[in-house]
N, C-alpha and C positions, 0 to 999 in steps of 0.2 A: 172394341167399341160396344155399348148397350143397346139393347132392343128396346128399352124404356124410353118414353118421351120424357125430356127433363120437366121437373114440377114447376118451372118458371113458364114453360111454353104453355100447360095445360092451364095454369092459371091466367095468362095473357087471352088465350082463347076463350074461356070463360068470360073474360070482361071484353070480349069482342075485338081483339085486335086482328085484322085480316091475314096478316102473314102468320101468326100462331095459328089461326083457323085452317090456313092452308098446308101448314106444317103437319097439323094431325090428320087431317085428309090425307096428304100425302103419305105419311107412315101408315096409315091403313088400308091406303089404296088397293092392294093384294086381298085383303080380307073381304073388301067391298065389292069387289070383283068377282071373287069366289061366291059369294052370298047373292050375287044378281045373278047367276045363271039359270036359265031355264031350259030345259033339252039341252045341255051342253053347249048354249050360247049366250054370251052375255046380253040380257036385256036391259037396254039403256033405260027404260022408264024404271024398272026395279033399282038398276044402279042409282039412279037419282033419288028414289026414295030413301035407299038406305042410307045415300050422302046427308040427306036432310034430317032422316031421325038421329044420325052421330053429331049434326051440327045442335040440334034439338036438345040432346043430352048433355053436350057440353054446356048450353047456358043453364041448365036446370040441376048442374052438378053442385055440391055442396060441399064446404071446407068444413070440417069440424076439427077443432084442434083438442 
């Protein structure tokens, strides 16, 4: 199984499909939790901030052909 998200999922998330956005968040959940640790503990505020930054990046993503 590929560790990459399907292109179609990224496109749908970019277009605002809630299921696709949740798929992207689920895919990166481990990274989000890792980067949300403060003194070895997951900080919920930081975790939420990182999730919001990922969502914002999805909507700003530009597809170039």
